C-alpha positions in Angstrom: 2.1 -6.2 -29.0 1.6 -8.0 -25.9 0.4 -11.5 -26.1 -3.5 -11.9 -25.7 -4.6 -14.4 -23.0 -7.6 -16.6 -23.8 -8.8 -16.4 -20.1 -9.3 -12.8 -20.7 -12.3 -13.7 -22.8 -14.5 -15.1 -19.8 -17.3 -13.3 -18.4 -15.3 -12.1 -15.2 -12.3 -10.7 -17.2 -14.6 -9.0 -19.7 -16.6 -7.3 -16.8 -13.1 -6.3 -15.3 -12.1 -5.0 -18.6 -15.2 -2.9 -18.9 -14.6 -1.3 -15.6 -11.0 -0.6 -16.5 -12.0 1.1 -19.6 -14.7 3.0 -17.4 -12.0 4.1 -15.1 -9.9 5.3 -18.2 -7.4 2.6 -17.6 -5.7 0.8 -20.5 -6.2 -2.9 -20.2 -3.2 -5.0 -20.9 -4.3 -8.2 -22.9 -1.1 -9.9 -21.5 -2.4 -9.8 -17.9 -5.6 -11.0 -16.5 -8.1 -8.1 -16.5 -9.3 -9.1 -13.2 -5.9 -8.7 -11.7 -5.5 -5.4 -13.3 -8.7 -4.0 -11.7 -7.8 -5.5 -8.4 -4.4 -3.8 -8.5 -6.2 -0.4 -9.3 -8.4 -1.1 -6.3 -5.4 -1.8 -4.0 -3.5 1.2 -5.3 -6.6 3.4 -4.4 -6.8 1.7 -1.0 -3.0 2.2 -0.5 -3.3 5.9 -1.3 -6.3 6.4 1.1 -4.2 4.5 3.8 -1.2 6.7 3.2 -3.1 9.9 3.4 -4.5 8.8 6.7 -1.2 7.9 7.9 0.2 11.3 7.3 -2.7 13.2 9.0 -3.2 13.9 12.5 -3.9 10.6 13.9 -7.1 12.0 15.9 -8.5 13.2 12.8 -7.8 9.9 10.9 -9.5 7.8 13.7 -12.5 10.4 13.6 -12.6 9.7 9.8 -12.9 6.0 10.2 -15.6 6.4 12.8 -17.9 8.6 10.6 -20.7 6.9 9.0 -22.5 8.2 6.1 -24.5 11.5 6.6 -21.6 12.6 9.1 -22.8 10.7 12.1 -20.5 8.8 14.3 -20.4 5.1 14.4 -18.5 2.5 16.2 -16.8 0.0 13.9 -15.9 -2.3 16.7 -19.2 -4.5 16.4 -18.2 -5.2 12.8 -14.7 -6.2 13.7 -15.4 -8.5 16.8 -15.7 -11.8 15.0 -12.1 -11.7 13.5 -10.4 -14.8 13.7 -6.8 -13.9 12.5 -4.5 -11.1 11.8 -5.3 -11.5 8.1 -9.0 -11.4 8.8 -8.9 -8.1 10.9 -6.7 -6.6 8.2 -9.2 -7.6 5.4 -12.0 -6.0 7.6 -10.1 -2.8 8.0 -9.2 -2.6 4.5 -13.0 -3.0 3.6 -13.7 -0.3 6.2 -11.3 2.0 4.5 -12.6 1.2 1.1 -16.1 2.1 2.4 -14.9 5.3 3.7 -12.9 6.2 0.5 -16.3 5.8 -1.4 -17.9 8.4 0.8 -15.2 10.9 0.1 -15.8 13.6 -2.8 
């Protein structure tokens, strides 16, 4: 049986554990639950990104520019205040995440 981490008893990790269970993921008590949930989120984003990279790039770009309700929107104003490659990458991942949530 994996070793139980006492840090997994704090509020953040208990909240992450409840979401892992809601997602039908089996929490591993030997790894911080918050990191397991973050890994789940990264995996989801990675799948979305890989799907978009495999599509016709014009369609992928159109997907990125769609707002809720099917109207086109320009994401550039949300990305103008970037200060580093890491900052732009983080904002692009946030954009992808918001788009993935709109998909059925």
